[in-house]
N, C-alpha and C positions, 0 to 999 in steps of 0.2 A: 528416357524422358518420362515425365509424369503423364498419367493417363487422363485423357479428356480435357487437357488444358492447352491452349494455344502456345506455340513456342515463343511468341512475342513477349509473353510474361516473364521469360527468362528462367534461369536456374536458381534454386534456393538451397542454401546451406544452413542447416539448423545447428546452433552452437549452444550446448547445454553445459552449464556450470554445476557440477555435482560435488557433494560432500560425502563421497563414498556410496556404496550400493545400498541405498535406503529403500524402504517400501514405496516412498513417493517417487523415487527415480524409476523403479520398475513400472509404476503406473504411468509415468510420463512416456517411457519407451513403448508401452502398449498403445498409448494414445497416438504416438507418432506413427506407429505401424498401421493404425486404423484410419489415418487421414485420407479424405477423399482425393486430395492432391498430395501425393507422397513427396517428401523432401528428396532432393537430388543428392545431397551430401549430409552426413551427420558427424559432428565433432563433439566429443565428450571431454570436458576439461575436469579432471579429478584433482581436487585441491588437497587430497589426503595422501596420495601415493606419489613417490615412494618415501618421502622424507617425513611424513606425518603418520602418527599411529592411528589405526582404525579404532573408533570408539564403539560403544555398545549399540548406538543407533544405526550403524552402518559399517560395512566392510569395504576394503579397497576394491575399486572397480577393476575388473579384468576383461580382456578382449572377448572372452567366451560369453560374457554376460550381455554383450551388445549385439545389435543386428549386423547382418553381413555387410561388409565394406564400410563399417563405421570406423572413424579415426579416434583413437584414444590418446589423449595428451595428459601426462602427469605433470602438473605445474607446481607441485609441492605446496609450500605454505603461501597463502595469499591473504591479504588484509580484507579484501572485499571482492565483489564480482568484477569490478573494473580492473583491479590488479590481476585477477585470474585471466581475464580476457587479454590484457596487455601481454602477459607472459605466454599465453597460448599463441598469439600472433607472431611471436618470435620463433616458433617452431617452423621449420622449413616446409614440412608437408602441410601443416595447417595454413601457413601463409599462402601456399599455392592454391589451396581449395578456396580460401577467402577471395583471393584475387580473381580466380576463374569464375566465381559465382556472381550472379546479378543481384541477388538479395540475400541478406543475412537475417535469420530468425533467431533472436536472442531469447533463451529460455532458462528459467531457474529450475532446479531439480524438484521444486514443490509446485510446479505448474501442471495444469491438466487441461489442455486445449480440447475443445469439442471437435468432432470428426470433420467438420467443414470449416474450422477456424482458419487454416492456412489458405484454403481456396477463397474464402470471403475476403481475406486481407489482400490477396493478389488481385481480386476483382476490383477492390477499391483503388488500386494503383492505376487502373485504366482511366480514372477521372481526369488525369492530366500528366503531362510528361515531367512537370516540375516537382512531383511528389517524391519526397526523399525518405519518408517514414510513415508507417501505418500502425496505429495502436488498436488493439481489440477492445471489446467490452469485457471488463474484468469483473468476476464474481468472487464472493467469499465462499468459504467452505460450507456455510449454511444456505447457499443458493441465493443470498441477497446481493444486491448490486454493490460493488466497491468503487468503481470509477469508469467513466467513459472519457478518457483523456484527462490531462492534468491542467488545472487552472491555478495560478499563483500570483502573488503580488510582487512588486519590485523588491521587497525585503526578503523574498525567498519563501514566504509562508504560503503553504498550500491553501486553496480555497475549495473545499469539497462541495460540489453542487449536489451530490447524491446524499440523501439523508441516511442516517444509520438505520439499518433494518429495512430499507426500501426494496421492494421487489420489482422485477422487470416486467413492465406492461407496455413496452414500446414507447415510453414517454421521452426517451433520449435517442430514438432512431433517426431523428433529423440532424443530429450533430455531425458536422463534417470537419472543417478546419479547427484545429485545437492548438493550444500553446505547446503541449508536449504529451508524451505518453511514458508510462513506467517502463523500466527495462525488461520487466517480465512480459514476454510475448511480443516485444516490439520488433516489427519487420522493417529493416533499414536497407536502403539501397547501398550496395557495396561501394559504389563510386562515391556516394555522399559520406559514408562511414570513413573511408580512407582520406577523403578530402579534408574533413574536419579533425582527423586525428584520433578517432575512436573515443572511448569513455575516458573520463578524467579519473586517474588512479587515486586522487585525494578524496573522492566521493564514494559513498557506499556504506550501508545499504540504503541511504536516503538521497533522493534528488539527483542520482547519477543520470537517470533518463531525462529529467528536466533540463539539466545542463547540456547534455548531448543534443537534445532537440533545439535548444536555443542556438547552438552553433550551426545546426542544420538550417535553421531559419536565416541566420546571418549569411550563410553561403548561397542563399537565393532559392532554397527548396521549401516545399510545403510539408507540414505534418498534419495528417488527417486521421480521423477515427473511422473504424469499420464496425458499426453497431451490430451487424449480423454475424460478426466473428466473435464467438464466445470463448472465454478462457477463465478457468477457475484457478485462483491463486490461494493455495492453502495457508501461506504465510506462517510456516512452521517457526520462523525466527522472529515473528512479531513480538513486540514488547508485551502484548497481552498474554503471550504463552511463555514468558520468561519469569524468572524469580524477581522479587522486589528489587534486589540490588542490581540485577541486570537491566531491569526496566529503567532505573535511574541513569545508568550508563547509556541506554538506548535513547533516552530523552536528550541527553547531552550531545550525542552524535547527531540527532535530528537538528538541534539548534545550531551545531557547528556547520552542518551542511547548508542551513538557511543563511547564516552569516556569510559563508564562503561564496555562495551563489550571488548574494546581494553585492559583494565587493567586485565580482567579475562583470556584472552588467551595468554598474553605476557609471555615470559620467565622471571623468577624472577630477574635475573641479569639485563636483558634488561629493565624490568619495573622500576628498581631503576634509571637507566641511563635516561630513558624517563621522569621520574618524576622530576629529577634535571634539565634536559634540558627544560622542560615545564615552569620552573620559568622564563626563558628568552624568549622562543619561543612564548608562548601564548600571553603575553602582546604585543610583537612586531607584531604578526599576527593580533591582534585586532586593533592595531594602524593603520596597513596597510589597514584594512577593513574600518576604520573610514575615512582615507584619500581618499579612493576610493568611498566615499558616500554610504557606506553600514552599517549604524549604527545598524540595527536589527541583521545582521549577527555577528557584533562585540559583541553586547550585549549577544547574544545566546552563542557564543563561550566562552566568559570570565566567565559568571555566571555558565555555565555548567562545566567549569574547576574548579571553586571554589567549586561547589557542590560535586566534587569527594572527597575533603578533609573531608567534613562532613560525608561521607559514608565510611570512611576507615574501621571501624569495620565490616560493612556488606560486603565490598569487600574481606576482609580477610576470612570471613566465606564462601563466594561464591567461592573463589579460592580453599578452602579446599573441598568444595562439588564437584568441577570440578575434583580434584585429585582423589576423591573416585569413580568417575564415570568411570575412566580408566579401560578398560578391563584387562590390564596388568599393574601392579604397575610400572614397568620399562619402560613403553611405553612413549617415549618423545613426547612433543607437536609438535616437528618438523615433525612428521609423518603425521600430519593433515594439514601441510602448503600447500601441493598441492591443497587442497580444496579451498584455498583462492585465490583471484585474485591479481596478482602482481601489483606493482605501475605502471610499464610501460604499461601493458595491460589496467589498469584502466584509465590511462591518454589518451591512444589511443581511448578507447571507449567513453570517455567524449568528446574528440575532434570531434569524429564522430557525436555524438549527437548535439554538438554545431553547426557543419557544416550543419547538417540536419535542425536544427532550423533556422539558418540564411537563408538557401535556401528556407525554407517554408515561412519565413517572406518576403523575396524578391518576391517570387511568389505571395504571398497575396497582397503585395504592388503594383505589376504590374497589378494584376487583378482588384484591387480597382481603380487604375489609369485609366485603360481601361474602366471600368464601369462608372467612373466619366466623362470621355471624351464622351462616348456614350450617357450618360444621359444629358450632356450639349450641344450635337449637335443640337437637336431640338430647344431649346431656342435661340441658336445662329443664326440658319437659320431664325427663325421668326423675331428676332430682326433686322437682316440685311435686310430682305425683307421690314419690316416696315420703316426702315430708308430710303431705296431706294424710296418707295412710297411717304414718306414725302418730300423728296428732289424734286421729280417730281411735287408735289403739290405746293411747295414754288416757283419753277422756271417755273410754267406753263405759265406765261405771256411772258417770254423770248422764250419759245419754240413755242408759237402761232404765232409770227410775227417777221419780220426782223427789227432791230433797229440799230442805230449807224450812226454818221455823215459820216463816211468813205464810206458808201454805196451811198451817194448822188453824189459823184465824179466819179462814175463808168460810162463808156460810154454807150449810148443807144444801 
């Protein structure tokens, strides 16, 4: 058992999805070893072995690289983290560990939890017996805040409450119940995870945590944030770290996940109306994006919309799964609407973010201008002094004596 933690908090199985033995995975394993509340079980899902070739960024994970008693599952090729976890749960040994554990700690291989992260997340579960998932406070690699829970609209668009570059000063420590949490570092009750059917294999790397937490809510559980649990997500696969062509594909994947989530939570009658309206609205919005010189955004929106029609059978099955997750068969979807951010509030938050971004750009421009002026001051002074000395040297003969015929007519 874990040291210093009451038995009532239950056992924890950490599930790590890895893409080979990368430096990030080694750092994560060290962080797990340093946890103040040690995990009871560790499952590592390697998506590269044995059917995938190791790339330059990492080698195939072997059992000797892992802590003692860790379980290594080679899942082969996987489309996303949801697909990898679904394949891992089919393994007999992994299935037994997951079933026997009270909590599942889902981790990406580029996560770096603080030493007290798991302990703080488990402490948050004591706030109520209905808690089904706990999300940590997530930081970026530069130590700025990334998110404290996920907020989104009914259309699946995320509404970031945290400003870009915002530092942690305890301003979000009062956050408790949230709509969802990202899959990186999410602590999920094993019973709730099995009840709702795990992650949706159609989603990833975007909104898989959002969709899972929505089903957890429908099953009658709560999703809370643990602001004292800190986790750094390096986001090695972030579009900002990818090439231009890959960033365009990532934008399309993000839009696809947003459209997909919106179709799952919409009222059946409203979904039909939205589908018919999209036949006119989507082409017009894509045309507007093209006219505003945003071709990548137009491409992402249009092909993400077309992709929905190809996944209609899967959408029907996913909506049926959502209906089965409801704690009460007669529970309407509208009961969960307060968890979503309204359009007005979302627009206000986005305007605030744009204003902050403009102010930041203006401040950066002013600082760069002042820096440029200060750096140009010395060359300007030297140049002016050199020109003055050069003029003195050129007109030295005029300065040394009095010349001119007018001076001859002066009286003695």
